[in-house]
C-alpha positions in Angstrom: 72.6 186.9 154.1 73.7 183.4 153.2 70.9 182.1 155.4 68.3 184.2 153.5 69.6 182.9 150.2 69.2 179.3 151.4 65.8 180.1 152.8 64.8 181.6 149.4 65.8 178.4 147.6 63.8 176.2 149.9 60.8 178.5 150.2 57.6 176.8 148.8 55.8 180.1 148.4 58.6 181.5 146.2 58.5 178.4 144.0 54.8 179.0 143.4 55.2 182.5 142.1 54.8 183.2 138.4 58.2 183.3 136.8 56.8 184.6 133.5 56.2 188.1 134.9 58.6 191.0 134.7 61.7 190.4 136.8 61.1 193.5 139.0 57.5 192.3 139.7 58.7 188.8 140.6 61.2 190.1 143.1 58.7 192.6 144.5 56.4 189.6 145.2 59.2 187.8 146.9 60.1 190.8 149.1 56.4 191.2 150.1 56.4 187.7 151.7 56.1 187.9 155.5 57.4 185.6 158.3 55.1 184.1 160.9 55.6 187.1 163.2 54.5 189.5 160.4 58.0 190.9 159.7 59.5 190.8 156.3 60.8 187.3 155.5 63.9 188.6 153.7 65.7 191.5 155.3 69.1 191.7 153.5 68.3 190.0 150.2 66.3 192.9 148.7 69.3 195.2 148.8 71.5 192.8 147.0 68.8 191.9 144.3 67.8 195.5 143.7 71.5 196.5 143.3 72.0 193.8 140.8 68.9 194.8 138.8 70.0 198.4 138.8 73.6 197.6 137.8 72.4 195.5 134.9 70.3 198.3 133.4 72.9 201.0 134.2 75.7 199.1 132.5 73.7 198.5 129.3 72.7 202.2 129.0 76.3 203.3 129.7 77.7 201.0 127.0 75.0 202.2 124.6 75.8 205.9 125.2 79.5 205.3 124.9 79.1 203.4 121.6 76.9 206.2 120.2 79.4 208.9 121.2 81.3 210.2 118.2 83.7 212.4 120.1 86.5 210.6 122.0 88.8 212.6 124.3 91.6 210.0 123.9 91.4 210.1 120.1 91.3 214.0 120.0 94.4 214.3 122.2 96.5 212.7 119.5 95.4 215.2 116.9 96.0 218.3 119.1 99.8 217.7 119.3 
């Protein structure tokens, strides 16, 4: 994994990709790069990057839904006593 991260930082083809596109399109272009033997250049990195992208969106939506929620189980417990 660490080797793939170092390879990514030194990869000339990656540095030539358009960084102004959507982040998921950028990473998809990175993951489609192939090694000399035709296999995927990055084997482990996609799992880590995709997990990070999903986590960022999931966290934002969770916070938004919690902040919009009027009912709070903790608050209502105090009133039931």
